[in-house]
Each structure stands twice: as structure tokens, then as C-alpha cells.
N, CA, C and O atoms as a GROMACS GRO file, in nm:
protein
  456
    1MET      N    1   1.232   1.876  -9.093
    1MET     CA    2   1.156   1.759  -9.057
    1MET      C    3   1.111   1.773  -8.911
    1MET      O    4   1.191   1.802  -8.823
    2THR      N    5   0.984   1.752  -8.888
    2THR     CA    6   0.928   1.763  -8.755
    2THR      C    7   0.897   1.623  -8.703
    2THR      O    8   0.835   1.542  -8.772
    3ILE      N    9   0.940   1.596  -8.582
    3ILE     CA   10   0.912   1.468  -8.518
    3ILE      C   11   0.811   1.493  -8.407
    3ILE      O   12   0.831   1.577  -8.320
    4ILE      N   13   0.703   1.418  -8.414
    4ILE     CA   14   0.600   1.430  -8.311
    4ILE      C   15   0.602   1.303  -8.229
    4ILE      O   16   0.592   1.192  -8.281
    5ILE      N   17   0.616   1.321  -8.101
    5ILE     CA   18   0.616   1.207  -8.009
    5ILE      C   19   0.484   1.208  -7.934
    5ILE      O   20   0.450   1.305  -7.867
    6VAL      N   21   0.413   1.101  -7.948
    6VAL     CA   22   0.285   1.089  -7.879
    6VAL      C   23   0.304   0.996  -7.761
    6VAL      O   24   0.347   0.881  -7.776
    7THR      N   25   0.273   1.045  -7.645
    7THR     CA   26   0.280   0.960  -7.526
    7THR      C   27   0.140   0.946  -7.472
    7THR      O   28   0.062   1.041  -7.468
    8MET      N   29   0.111   0.827  -7.431
    8MET     CA   30  -0.020   0.802  -7.373
    8MET      C   31  -0.012   0.830  -7.223
    8MET      O   32   0.082   0.789  -7.156
    9ALA      N   33  -0.110   0.898  -7.174
    9ALA     CA   34  -0.116   0.924  -7.031
    9ALA      C   35  -0.134   0.791  -6.959
    9ALA      O   36  -0.216   0.709  -7.001
   10PRO      N   37  -0.060   0.769  -6.852
   10PRO     CA   38  -0.079   0.643  -6.781
   10PRO      C   39  -0.219   0.636  -6.722
   10PRO      O   40  -0.276   0.736  -6.679
   11THR      N   41  -0.273   0.518  -6.722
   11THR     CA   42  -0.406   0.503  -6.665
   11THR      C   43  -0.397   0.518  -6.514
   11THR      O   44  -0.293   0.494  -6.453
   12GLU      N   45  -0.505   0.558  -6.458
   12GLU     CA   46  -0.511   0.575  -6.313
   12GLU      C   47  -0.495   0.438  -6.246
   12GLU      O   48  -0.563   0.343  -6.285
   13PRO      N   49  -0.408   0.427  -6.148
   13PRO     CA   50  -0.386   0.296  -6.085
   13PRO      C   51  -0.506   0.252  -6.002
   13PRO      O   52  -0.586   0.333  -5.956
   14PHE      N   53  -0.516   0.122  -5.984
   14PHE     CA   54  -0.617   0.064  -5.897
   14PHE      C   55  -0.563   0.066  -5.754
   14PHE      O   56  -0.443   0.049  -5.733
   15THR      N   57  -0.650   0.088  -5.659
   15THR     CA   58  -0.613   0.078  -5.518
   15THR      C   59  -0.629  -0.068  -5.477
   15THR      O   60  -0.729  -0.132  -5.511
   16ILE      N   61  -0.532  -0.118  -5.406
   16ILE     CA   62  -0.541  -0.257  -5.360
   16ILE      C   63  -0.589  -0.257  -5.216
   16ILE      O   64  -0.529  -0.195  -5.128
   17VAL      N   65  -0.699  -0.328  -5.193
   17VAL     CA   66  -0.763  -0.336  -5.061
   17VAL      C   67  -0.761  -0.482  -5.018
   17VAL      O   68  -0.799  -0.571  -5.094
   18TYR      N   69  -0.715  -0.505  -4.896
   18TYR     CA   70  -0.707  -0.642  -4.843
   18TYR      C   71  -0.822  -0.669  -4.747
   18TYR      O   72  -0.848  -0.590  -4.657
   19ASP      N   73  -0.890  -0.781  -4.767
   19ASP     CA   74  -0.991  -0.826  -4.673
   19ASP      C   75  -0.923  -0.851  -4.539
   19ASP      O   76  -0.810  -0.899  -4.536
   20PRO      N   77  -0.988  -0.821  -4.428
   20PRO     CA   78  -0.927  -0.846  -4.297
   20PRO      C   79  -0.884  -0.991  -4.274
   20PRO      O   80  -0.791  -1.017  -4.198
   21GLU      N   81  -0.950  -1.085  -4.339
   21GLU     CA   82  -0.916  -1.227  -4.323
   21GLU      C   83  -0.781  -1.262  -4.383
   21GLU      O   84  -0.720  -1.362  -4.345
   22VAL      N   85  -0.733  -1.181  -4.477
   22VAL     CA   86  -0.606  -1.210  -4.544
   22VAL      C   87  -0.492  -1.218  -4.443
   22VAL      O   88  -0.400  -1.298  -4.458
   23ARG      N   89  -0.496  -1.135  -4.341
   23ARG     CA   90  -0.392  -1.139  -4.236
   23ARG      C   91  -0.386  -1.278  -4.172
   23ARG      O   92  -0.277  -1.331  -4.148
   24ARG      N   93  -0.500  -1.334  -4.145
   24ARG     CA   94  -0.506  -1.470  -4.088
   24ARG      C   95  -0.454  -1.573  -4.187
   24ARG      O   96  -0.384  -1.667  -4.149
   25HIS      N   97  -0.488  -1.556  -4.314
   25HIS     CA   98  -0.441  -1.650  -4.417
   25HIS      C   99  -0.289  -1.653  -4.423
   25HIS      O  100  -0.228  -1.759  -4.439
   26LEU      N  101  -0.227  -1.535  -4.409
   26LEU     CA  102  -0.081  -1.526  -4.420
   26LEU      C  103  -0.010  -1.598  -4.306
   26LEU      O  104   0.106  -1.638  -4.321
   27ARG      N  105  -0.076  -1.616  -4.193
   27ARG     CA  106  -0.015  -1.689  -4.081
   27ARG      C  107   0.017  -1.834  -4.118
   27ARG      O  108   0.102  -1.897  -4.055
   28PHE      N  109  -0.051  -1.886  -4.219
   28PHE     CA  110  -0.032  -2.025  -4.259
   28PHE      C  111   0.062  -2.039  -4.379
   28PHE      O  112   0.078  -2.147  -4.435
   29ILE      N  113   0.123  -1.927  -4.417
   29ILE     CA  114   0.216  -1.926  -4.531
   29ILE      C  115   0.354  -1.888  -4.477
   29ILE      O  116   0.366  -1.799  -4.392
   30GLU      N  117   0.456  -1.953  -4.528
   30GLU     CA  118   0.593  -1.925  -4.483
   30GLU      C  119   0.621  -1.775  -4.486
   30GLU      O  120   0.592  -1.709  -4.585
   31LYS      N  121   0.678  -1.723  -4.378
   31LYS     CA  122   0.706  -1.579  -4.369
   31LYS      C  123   0.799  -1.531  -4.480
   31LYS      O  124   0.787  -1.417  -4.525
   32ARG      N  125   0.890  -1.616  -4.524
   32ARG     CA  126   0.984  -1.574  -4.628
   32ARG      C  127   0.914  -1.542  -4.760
   32ARG      O  128   0.973  -1.477  -4.847
   33LEU      N  129   0.789  -1.586  -4.777
   33LEU     CA  130   0.714  -1.561  -4.900
   33LEU      C  131   0.628  -1.435  -4.893
   33LEU      O  132   0.579  -1.389  -4.996
   34HIS      N  133   0.608  -1.379  -4.774
   34HIS     CA  134   0.518  -1.266  -4.759
   34HIS      C  135   0.556  -1.146  -4.844
   34HIS      O  136   0.470  -1.090  -4.912
   35SER      N  137   0.682  -1.105  -4.843
   35SER     CA  138   0.721  -0.987  -4.922
   35SER      C  139   0.712  -1.016  -5.071
   35SER      O  140   0.679  -0.927  -5.149
   36LEU      N  141   0.740  -1.139  -5.112
   36LEU     CA  142   0.726  -1.176  -5.253
   36LEU      C  143   0.580  -1.169  -5.296
   36LEU      O  144   0.550  -1.118  -5.404
   37ILE      N  145   0.491  -1.218  -5.213
   37ILE     CA  146   0.348  -1.213  -5.244
   37ILE      C  147   0.302  -1.067  -5.254
   37ILE      O  148   0.233  -1.030  -5.350
   38ARG      N  149   0.339  -0.986  -5.156
   38ARG     CA  150   0.298  -0.846  -5.156
   38ARG      C  151   0.352  -0.771  -5.278
   38ARG      O  152   0.277  -0.697  -5.342
   39SER      N  153   0.479  -0.791  -5.312
   39SER     CA  154   0.534  -0.720  -5.428
   39SER      C  155   0.472  -0.768  -5.558
   39SER      O  156   0.452  -0.688  -5.650
   40THR      N  157   0.440  -0.896  -5.568
   40THR     CA  158   0.374  -0.948  -5.688
   40THR      C  159   0.234  -0.890  -5.702
   40THR      O  160   0.193  -0.853  -5.812
   41ILE      N  161   0.162  -0.881  -5.591
   41ILE     CA  162   0.028  -0.821  -5.594
   41ILE      C  163   0.037  -0.677  -5.644
   41ILE      O  164  -0.039  -0.638  -5.733
   42GLU      N  165   0.128  -0.599  -5.588
   42GLU     CA  166   0.142  -0.460  -5.629
   42GLU      C  167   0.184  -0.447  -5.774
   42GLU      O  168   0.132  -0.361  -5.847
   43GLU      N  169   0.276  -0.530  -5.817
   43GLU     CA  170   0.325  -0.524  -5.955
   43GLU      C  171   0.220  -0.568  -6.056
   43GLU      O  172   0.204  -0.506  -6.161
   44GLN      N  173   0.149  -0.675  -6.026
   44GLN     CA  174   0.058  -0.735  -6.122
   44GLN      C  175  -0.084  -0.677  -6.120
   44GLN      O  176  -0.154  -0.684  -6.222
   45LEU      N  177  -0.127  -0.620  -6.009
   45LEU     CA  178  -0.268  -0.582  -5.998
   45LEU      C  179  -0.293  -0.431  -5.991
   45LEU      O  180  -0.409  -0.389  -5.989
   46THR      N  181  -0.190  -0.351  -5.988
   46THR     CA  182  -0.208  -0.207  -5.975
   46THR      C  183  -0.264  -0.143  -6.102
   46THR      O  184  -0.345  -0.051  -6.093
   47TYR      N  185  -0.223  -0.189  -6.218
   47TYR     CA  186  -0.265  -0.122  -6.342
   47TYR      C  187  -0.358  -0.202  -6.432
   47TYR      O  188  -0.448  -0.143  -6.491
   48GLU      N  189  -0.340  -0.331  -6.445
   48GLU     CA  190  -0.426  -0.408  -6.536
   48GLU      C  191  -0.471  -0.538  -6.470
   48GLU      O  192  -0.436  -0.647  -6.516
   49PRO      N  193  -0.548  -0.528  -6.363
   49PRO     CA  194  -0.584  -0.649  -6.289
   49PRO      C  195  -0.677  -0.744  -6.365
   49PRO      O  196  -0.691  -0.860  -6.328
   50MET      N  197  -0.740  -0.695  -6.471
   50MET     CA  198  -0.833  -0.779  -6.546
   50MET      C  199  -0.776  -0.823  -6.681
   50MET      O  200  -0.850  -0.869  -6.768
   51THR      N  201  -0.645  -0.810  -6.699
   51THR     CA  202  -0.581  -0.858  -6.820
   51THR      C  203  -0.530  -0.998  -6.793
   51THR      O  204  -0.446  -1.018  -6.705
   52GLU      N  205  -0.579  -1.094  -6.868
   52GLU     CA  206  -0.539  -1.233  -6.848
   52GLU      C  207  -0.395  -1.253  -6.894
   52GLU      O  208  -0.356  -1.208  -7.002
   53THR      N  209  -0.316  -1.320  -6.811
   53THR     CA  210  -0.177  -1.353  -6.844
   53THR      C  211  -0.155  -1.500  -6.808
   53THR      O  212  -0.248  -1.571  -6.771
   54THR      N  213  -0.031  -1.543  -6.820
   54THR     CA  214   0.002  -1.680  -6.783
   54THR      C  215  -0.030  -1.707  -6.636
   54THR      O  216  -0.077  -1.815  -6.602
   55ASN      N  217  -0.003  -1.609  -6.550
   55ASN     CA  218  -0.022  -1.629  -6.406
   55ASN      C  219  -0.142  -1.555  -6.347
   55ASN      O  220  -0.160  -1.554  -6.225
   56ARG      N  221  -0.222  -1.495  -6.432
   56ARG     CA  222  -0.339  -1.418  -6.385
   56ARG      C  223  -0.457  -1.459  -6.471
   56ARG      O  224  -0.459  -1.434  -6.591
   57LYS      N  225  -0.554  -1.522  -6.408
   57LYS     CA  226  -0.667  -1.575  -6.486
   57LYS      C  227  -0.801  -1.554  -6.415
   57LYS      O  228  -0.807  -1.554  -6.292
   58PRO      N  229  -0.906  -1.537  -6.495
   58PRO     CA  230  -1.039  -1.535  -6.432
   58PRO      C  231  -1.075  -1.677  -6.388
   58PRO      O  232  -1.041  -1.774  -6.455
   59LEU      N  233  -1.144  -1.687  -6.277
   59LEU     CA  234  -1.188  -1.819  -6.231
   59LEU      C  235  -1.306  -1.862  -6.318
   59LEU      O  236  -1.387  -1.780  -6.360
   60GLU      N  237  -1.314  -1.990  -6.343
   60GLU     CA  238  -1.423  -2.042  -6.426
   60GLU      C  239  -1.558  -2.022  -6.360
   60GLU      O  240  -1.659  -2.004  -6.428
   61ARG      N  241  -1.559  -2.025  -6.228
   61ARG     CA  242  -1.682  -1.997  -6.153
   61ARG      C  243  -1.642  -1.931  -6.021
   61ARG      O  244  -1.538  -1.965  -5.964
   62PRO      N  245  -1.722  -1.838  -5.972
   62PRO     CA  246  -1.689  -1.773  -5.845
   62PRO      C  247  -1.681  -1.875  -5.732
   62PRO      O  248  -1.752  -1.976  -5.732
   63VAL      N  249  -1.595  -1.850  -5.638
   63VAL     CA  250  -1.578  -1.941  -5.524
   63VAL      C  251  -1.651  -1.886  -5.402
   63VAL      O  252  -1.702  -1.774  -5.405
   64GLU      N  253  -1.655  -1.966  -5.297
   64GLU     CA  254  -1.735  -1.932  -5.178
   64GLU      C  255  -1.701  -1.797  -5.116
   64GLU      O  256  -1.789  -1.734  -5.056
   65PHE      N  257  -1.578  -1.751  -5.128
   65PHE     CA  258  -1.541  -1.622  -5.069
   65PHE      C  259  -1.552  -1.508  -5.168
   65PHE      O  260  -1.506  -1.398  -5.139
   66GLY      N  261  -1.612  -1.532  -5.284
   66GLY     CA  262  -1.647  -1.425  -5.377
   66GLY      C  263  -1.544  -1.385  -5.480
   66GLY      O  264  -1.571  -1.296  -5.560
   67ALA      N  265  -1.428  -1.448  -5.482
   67ALA     CA  266  -1.325  -1.411  -5.580
   67ALA      C  267  -1.368  -1.449  -5.721
   67ALA      O  268  -1.436  -1.549  -5.742
   68THR      N  269  -1.327  -1.368  -5.817
   68THR     CA  270  -1.354  -1.397  -5.957
   68THR      C  271  -1.224  -1.410  -6.038
   68THR      O  272  -1.228  -1.452  -6.154
   69TRP      N  273  -1.109  -1.374  -5.976
   69TRP     CA  274  -0.979  -1.381  -6.042
   69TRP      C  275  -0.878  -1.451  -5.950
   69TRP      O  276  -0.892  -1.452  -5.828
   70GLU      N  277  -0.775  -1.509  -6.014
   70GLU     CA  278  -0.668  -1.575  -5.941
   70GLU      C  279  -0.534  -1.528  -5.996
   70GLU      O  280  -0.515  -1.519  -6.118
   71LEU      N  281  -0.441  -1.499  -5.906
   71LEU     CA  282  -0.304  -1.462  -5.941
   71LEU      C  283  -0.213  -1.569  -5.881
   71LEU      O  284  -0.222  -1.600  -5.762
   72ARG      N  285  -0.127  -1.625  -5.965
   72ARG     CA  286  -0.032  -1.727  -5.919
   72ARG      C  287   0.104  -1.663  -5.903
   72ARG      O  288   0.147  -1.584  -5.987
   73CYS      N  289   0.174  -1.698  -5.793
   73CYS     CA  290   0.306  -1.642  -5.771
   73CYS      C  291   0.386  -1.732  -5.678
   73CYS      O  292   0.336  -1.835  -5.631
   74GLY      N  293   0.509  -1.692  -5.652
   74GLY     CA  294   0.594  -1.766  -5.559
   74GLY      C  295   0.665  -1.882  -5.626
   74GLY      O  296   0.651  -1.904  -5.746
   75PRO      N  297   0.742  -1.957  -5.546
   75PRO     CA  298   0.815  -2.071  -5.600
   75PRO      C  299   0.719  -2.172  -5.662
   75PRO      O  300   0.621  -2.212  -5.600
   76ASP      N  301   0.749  -2.211  -5.784
   76ASP     CA  302   0.664  -2.307  -5.858
   76ASP      C  303   0.520  -2.260  -5.871
   76ASP      O  304   0.430  -2.342  -5.889
   77ASN      N  305   0.497  -2.129  -5.860
   77ASN     CA  306   0.361  -2.072  -5.869
   77ASN      C  307   0.264  -2.137  -5.771
   77ASN      O  308   0.146  -2.152  -5.802
   78ARG      N  309   0.313  -2.174  -5.655
   78ARG     CA  310   0.225  -2.244  -5.561
   78ARG      C  311   0.141  -2.151  -5.475
   78ARG      O  312   0.044  -2.196  -5.413
   79CYS      N  313   0.175  -2.023  -5.470
   79CYS     CA  314   0.093  -1.928  -5.394
   79CYS      C  315  -0.021  -1.880  -5.483
   79CYS      O  316  -0.004  -1.859  -5.603
   80ARG      N  317  -0.137  -1.864  -5.423
   80ARG     CA  318  -0.255  -1.819  -5.496
   80ARG      C  319  -0.315  -1.698  -5.427
   80ARG      O  320  -0.339  -1.698  -5.306
   81VAL      N  321  -0.340  -1.594  -5.505
   81VAL     CA  322  -0.405  -1.473  -5.456
   81VAL      C  323  -0.539  -1.465  -5.527
   81VAL      O  324  -0.544  -1.463  -5.650
   82PHE      N  325  -0.647  -1.461  -5.450
   82PHE     CA  326  -0.780  -1.455  -5.507
   82PHE      C  327  -0.835  -1.315  -5.486
   82PHE      O  328  -0.826  -1.258  -5.377
   83TYR      N  329  -0.892  -1.259  -5.593
   83TYR     CA  330  -0.935  -1.119  -5.584
   83TYR      C  331  -1.056  -1.090  -5.671
   83TYR      O  332  -1.095  -1.168  -5.758
   84VAL      N  333  -1.115  -0.972  -5.643
   84VAL     CA  334  -1.230  -0.919  -5.716
   84VAL      C  335  -1.192  -0.779  -5.761
   84VAL      O  336  -1.126  -0.706  -5.687
   85VAL      N  337  -1.233  -0.740  -5.880
   85VAL     CA  338  -1.204  -0.606  -5.931
   85VAL      C  339  -1.333  -0.525  -5.933
   85VAL      O  340  -1.434  -0.567  -5.990
   86ASP      N  341  -1.328  -0.408  -5.871
   86ASP     CA  342  -1.437  -0.312  -5.876
   86ASP      C  343  -1.390  -0.200  -5.969
   86ASP      O  344  -1.319  -0.108  -5.928
   87HIS      N  345  -1.430  -0.210  -6.095
   87HIS     CA  346  -1.380  -0.118  -6.198
   87HIS      C  347  -1.425   0.026  -6.172
   87HIS      O  348  -1.349   0.120  -6.192
   88GLU      N  349  -1.549   0.043  -6.127
   88GLU     CA  350  -1.602   0.178  -6.100
   88GLU      C  351  -1.522   0.250  -5.993
   88GLU      O  352  -1.492   0.369  -6.008
   89ARG      N  353  -1.488   0.180  -5.886
   89ARG     CA  354  -1.413   0.241  -5.776
   89ARG      C  355  -1.262   0.229  -5.796
   89ARG      O  356  -1.184   0.282  -5.716
   90ARG      N  357  -1.221   0.159  -5.903
   90ARG     CA  358  -1.079   0.136  -5.933
   90ARG      C  359  -1.010   0.070  -5.814
   90ARG      O  360  -0.905   0.114  -5.766
   91GLU      N  361  -1.075  -0.038  -5.768
   91GLU     CA  362  -1.021  -0.113  -5.654
   91GLU      C  363  -1.003  -0.260  -5.690
   91GLU      O  364  -1.084  -0.319  -5.762
   92VAL      N  365  -0.896  -0.315  -5.638
   92VAL     CA  366  -0.875  -0.459  -5.642
   92VAL      C  367  -0.890  -0.505  -5.498
   92VAL      O  368  -0.817  -0.460  -5.409
   93GLN      N  369  -0.985  -0.594  -5.475
   93GLN     CA  370  -1.011  -0.643  -5.340
   93GLN      C  371  -0.953  -0.783  -5.328
   93GLN      O  372  -1.007  -0.879  -5.384
   94VAL      N  373  -0.842  -0.794  -5.255
   94VAL     CA  374  -0.780  -0.924  -5.231
   94VAL      C  375  -0.861  -0.990  -5.119
   94VAL      O  376  -0.864  -0.940  -5.006
   95VAL      N  377  -0.926  -1.102  -5.151
   95VAL     CA  378  -1.015  -1.165  -5.054
   95VAL      C  379  -0.956  -1.290  -4.990
   95VAL      O  380  -1.002  -1.332  -4.884
   96ALA      N  381  -0.854  -1.349  -5.052
   96ALA     CA  382  -0.792  -1.469  -4.994
   96ALA      C  383  -0.654  -1.492  -5.054
   96ALA      O  384  -0.628  -1.459  -5.170
   97ILE      N  385  -0.567  -1.549  -4.972
   97ILE     CA  386  -0.434  -1.589  -5.018
   97ILE      C  387  -0.409  -1.729  -4.963
   97ILE      O  388  -0.428  -1.754  -4.844
   98GLY      N  389  -0.366  -1.818  -5.050
   98GLY     CA  390  -0.342  -1.955  -5.007
   98GLY      C  391  -0.225  -2.018  -5.079
   98GLY      O  392  -0.153  -1.953  -5.154
   99VAL      N  393  -0.208  -2.147  -5.053
   99VAL     CA  394  -0.099  -2.224  -5.111
   99VAL      C  395  -0.157  -2.349  -5.175
   99VAL      O  396  -0.244  -2.416  -5.118
  100LYS      N  397  -0.108  -2.379  -5.294
  100LYS     CA  398  -0.152  -2.500  -5.364
  100LYS      C  399  -0.043  -2.604  -5.357
  100LYS      O  400   0.073  -2.578  -5.391
  101LYS      N  401  -0.081  -2.723  -5.314
  101LYS     CA  402   0.008  -2.839  -5.315
  101LYS      C  403  -0.066  -2.949  -5.387
  101LYS      O  404  -0.172  -2.995  -5.344
  102ARG      N  405  -0.008  -2.990  -5.498
  102ARG     CA  406  -0.070  -3.088  -5.587
  102ARG      C  407  -0.208  -3.038  -5.627
  102ARG      O  408  -0.218  -2.935  -5.694
  103ASN      N  409  -0.315  -3.108  -5.591
  103ASN     CA  410  -0.450  -3.068  -5.630
  103ASN      C  411  -0.528  -3.003  -5.517
  103ASN      O  412  -0.650  -2.991  -5.524
  104GLN      N  413  -0.458  -2.962  -5.411
  104GLN     CA  414  -0.526  -2.905  -5.295
  104GLN      C  415  -0.482  -2.760  -5.275
  104GLN      O  416  -0.364  -2.727  -5.287
  105ILE      N  417  -0.578  -2.675  -5.244
  105ILE     CA  418  -0.548  -2.537  -5.208
  105ILE      C  419  -0.587  -2.519  -5.063
  105ILE      O  420  -0.699  -2.550  -5.022
  106THR      N  421  -0.492  -2.466  -4.985
  106THR     CA  422  -0.516  -2.442  -4.844
  106THR      C  423  -0.515  -2.292  -4.820
  106THR      O  424  -0.420  -2.222  -4.854
  107ILE      N  425  -0.623  -2.244  -4.760
  107ILE     CA  426  -0.636  -2.102  -4.726
  107ILE      C  427  -0.666  -2.094  -4.578
  107ILE      O  428  -0.766  -2.149  -4.531
  108GLY      N  429  -0.581  -2.025  -4.506
  108GLY     CA  430  -0.602  -2.011  -4.361
  108GLY      C  431  -0.606  -2.143  -4.288
  108GLY      O  432  -0.680  -2.158  -4.191
  109GLY      N  433  -0.527  -2.240  -4.333
  109GLY     CA  434  -0.521  -2.370  -4.269
  109GLY      C  435  -0.632  -2.465  -4.308
  109GLY      O  436  -0.636  -2.578  -4.259
  110GLU      N  437  -0.723  -2.421  -4.395
  110GLU     CA  438  -0.835  -2.506  -4.435
  110GLU      C  439  -0.827  -2.535  -4.584
  110GLU      O  440  -0.799  -2.447  -4.665
  111GLU      N  441  -0.852  -2.658  -4.620
  111GLU     CA  442  -0.854  -2.697  -4.761
  111GLU      C  443  -0.986  -2.648  -4.822
  111GLU      O  444  -1.093  -2.664  -4.763
  112ILE      N  445  -0.976  -2.588  -4.941
  112ILE     CA  446  -1.097  -2.539  -5.008
  112ILE      C  447  -1.110  -2.606  -5.144
  112ILE      O  448  -1.014  -2.661  -5.198
  113ARG      N  449  -1.228  -2.599  -5.197
  113ARG     CA  450  -1.256  -2.650  -5.332
  113ARG      C  451  -1.279  -2.536  -5.425
  113ARG      O  452  -1.350  -2.441  -5.392
  114LEU      N  453  -1.221  -2.544  -5.542
  114LEU     CA  454  -1.246  -2.443  -5.645
  114LEU      C  455  -1.332  -2.500  -5.754
  114LEU      O  456  -1.364  -2.430  -5.850
   0.00000   0.00000   0.00000
């Protein structure tokens, strides 16, 4: 009896690129959440950034800073990572990171509308 094991080659990972403004956004988020946000971004967006999940969804309409996707993470999913996927270049461009409290999202100390 011959057993054939077929393994699929892993897909090429996406490179994660951060907009320079993201550094400023992080100043308004508790420091204790920074490593959690970074590890969630790497875990969730490196291989399948365009696969919709419970915490990863396409935005219904693009927002002013150009994001088309949202990743929720952190305690009570209150942190929001907004990003764009460039499939040709295999890049995920993180354009904003903010915090949601009730019905308000604050990015870089400013309340935004989605």
C-alpha cells in the first residue's frame, strides 16, 4: 500500500508597511496595547489579509484616509487597524490605528467618522 501525502506550498506572505502617521496615532493609545496590536497585525494580515473573519472586515465605504479594510483587536475589540491591500505588490498598507469607545473612533487624538 502506497500513501501519498500532498502538501500545499505556503503562499508567499504579504509585507506589512506602516504609514508614517501610524507612529503618531500610537501616541494616543495605551502603551501596554502596542505589542498586542503589532502581534495581531502580523498574525492576521501576513497571509490572508483579504479573508473576512469575525474581526477582519471590508469597510462598507472607503474612509478619508483611504482604508478599505478594518481589523479589530485588543480588549473588547476596541482597537481598530485600518488598512489597504495591494495584491500585486503583496503588501498590506496599515494607514491608521485608533480606538473605539461606544460609537466614536479616535485616531491620533481626533474623532473620525466612518
